[in-house]
Structure formats: structure tokens, C-alpha cells
C-alpha positions as CSV (number, residue, x, y, z in Angstrom):
1,P,110.2,15.8,103.3
2,I,109.1,14.2,100.0
3,Q,111.5,14.4,97.1
4,Y,110.3,14.6,93.5
5,P,113.2,13.5,91.2
6,D,111.6,15.0,88.1
7,K,111.7,18.5,89.7
8,E,115.5,18.6,90.0
9,I,118.0,19.7,87.4
10,W,119.7,16.4,87.3
11,F,116.6,14.8,86.0
12,G,116.7,17.2,83.0
13,F,120.3,16.4,82.4
14,F,119.5,12.7,82.6
15,S,116.6,13.0,80.1
16,V,118.8,14.9,77.7
17,L,121.5,12.2,78.1
18,L,118.9,9.4,77.4
19,V,117.6,11.2,74.3
20,T,121.1,11.7,72.9
21,Y,122.0,8.0,73.7
22,A,118.8,6.9,71.9
23,L,119.6,9.0,68.9
24,E,123.2,7.6,68.9
25,L,121.8,4.1,69.0
26,F,119.5,4.8,66.0
27,V,122.2,6.7,64.0
28,W,125.1,4.2,64.3
29,P,123.1,1.3,62.7
30,A,122.0,3.7,59.9
31,I,125.6,4.7,59.2
32,V,126.8,1.1,59.3
33,M,124.0,-0.1,57.0
34,N,124.8,2.8,54.6
35,F,128.4,1.6,54.4
36,V,127.3,-2.0,53.9
37,I,124.9,-1.0,51.1
38,K,127.7,1.0,49.4
39,V,130.0,-2.0,49.6
40,F,127.3,-4.3,48.1
41,R,126.7,-1.8,45.2
42,K,130.5,-1.8,44.5
43,I,130.6,-5.6,44.5
44,R,127.6,-5.7,42.2
45,F,129.4,-3.3,39.9
46,L,132.4,-5.5,39.9
47,D,130.1,-8.5,39.4
48,R,128.8,-6.9,36.2
49,S,132.3,-6.7,34.7
50,R,132.9,-10.2,35.8
51,V,129.7,-11.3,34.1
52,E,130.8,-9.6,30.8
53,G,134.2,-11.4,31.1
54,K,132.4,-14.7,31.5
55,A,130.1,-13.8,28.6
56,A,133.1,-13.2,26.4
57,R,134.5,-16.6,27.2
58,F,131.1,-18.2,26.7
59,E,130.6,-16.4,23.4
60,Y,134.0,-17.7,22.2
61,K,133.4,-21.3,23.2
62,F,129.8,-21.3,21.9
63,G,131.0,-19.9,18.6
64,I,133.6,-22.6,18.4
65,M,131.0,-25.2,19.0
66,L,128.8,-23.7,16.3
67,K,131.7,-23.6,13.9
68,V,132.5,-27.3,14.6
69,I,128.8,-28.2,13.9
70,Q,129.0,-26.1,10.7
71,Y,132.1,-28.0,9.5
72,L,130.6,-31.4,10.4
73,T,127.5,-30.7,8.5
74,C,129.3,-29.1,5.5
75,N,127.2,-26.0,5.8
76,K,124.0,-27.9,5.2
77,A,122.6,-26.6,8.4
78,G,123.5,-23.0,7.6
79,G,125.8,-20.8,9.5
80,A,128.3,-20.1,6.7
81,E,128.3,-16.4,7.6
82,L,129.2,-17.0,11.2
83,K,132.8,-15.8,11.8
84,N,132.8,-15.9,15.6
85,T,134.0,-12.3,15.8
86,G,131.4,-10.9,18.1
87,E,128.1,-11.8,16.5
88,L,127.0,-13.7,19.6
89,N,128.0,-11.0,22.1
90,E,124.6,-9.9,23.2
91,F,123.3,-13.5,23.4
92,A,126.3,-14.5,25.6
93,T,126.0,-11.5,27.9
94,N,122.3,-12.1,28.4
95,V,122.8,-15.8,29.1
96,M,125.6,-15.1,31.6
97,R,123.5,-12.5,33.4
98,L,120.6,-15.0,33.6
99,M,122.9,-17.7,35.0
100,N,124.7,-15.5,37.5
101,N,121.7,-13.9,39.2
102,D,120.6,-17.1,41.0
103,T,117.5,-17.2,38.9
104,K,115.6,-20.3,38.2
105,L,115.8,-21.1,34.5
106,D,112.3,-22.1,33.6
107,V,112.6,-22.9,29.9
108,V,110.4,-25.7,28.4
109,L,110.3,-27.2,25.0
110,S,107.5,-25.0,23.8
111,D,109.5,-21.9,24.8
112,M,112.4,-23.1,22.7
113,Y,110.1,-24.0,19.8
114,V,108.6,-20.5,19.8
115,G,112.0,-18.9,20.1
116,M,113.4,-20.9,17.1
117,Y,110.3,-20.2,15.1
118,M,110.5,-16.4,15.7
119,L,114.3,-16.6,14.9
120,S,113.5,-18.3,11.6
121,R,111.0,-15.6,10.7
122,V,113.5,-12.9,11.5
123,Q,116.1,-14.6,9.4
124,A,113.7,-15.1,6.6
125,E,112.9,-11.4,6.5
126,K,116.6,-10.6,6.1
């Protein structure tokens, strides 16, 4: 007699087992990747606070450097109103975020000139 394996009940059980096994193989990687993504998001959150800590140190050191330049030039270059008490906070935070994101710093002389020109216009308005 000829046997047809797909006509027996064991074939149905075997098919259900294969489908469940395939679902398990698809679900476990999704669960693991979900966990990995959550961990990376937490690390990124911690990285933000670390960036702001570095920004505070950068702000302090940059402010000291500007104060030294101010004293060396006897206030001829301006900056007499700089007290180094948080005026550079946004600048330092943005610089630290730029430097810590593995970005390529593409600043040329014309960018710096335009930035200084716009800064001088803003300060002239005040």
C-alpha cells in the first residue's frame, strides 16, 4: 500500500510545531533587539548628562581664557561685562554636543567671518 504522510495526523502536529518554531525564531530576535534598543536609549540619555557636564567644564575653561585675554589687553578688545558666571552656557553645550556626536567639523574661514560679522551686528543692536 502507498502511504501519504500528509494525510496522517502526525503531519498536522509536525506542521503546527514548525509554525510555532518559526514564530519563536522570529519573536526572540525581536525581543532581544527591543532590549538592546532600550539599553542604547538609556546610554544616550546618560550621554546627554555627560555632555552637559563636559560643557560646564568647557564653559569654565573657555571663560577663564577669555578673562585672561581681557586682562592682557586691558579691556581694549572688549569683554569687560564678561563675569564667567554662565553667559557661555548655551555656547559650551552646543560645542560639546557637536564634538561628542562623531560629526565632522566642517568650519572654514568664511564661516567664521560670517559668524563674527553677525555677532558684531547683534552686539551693535544691543
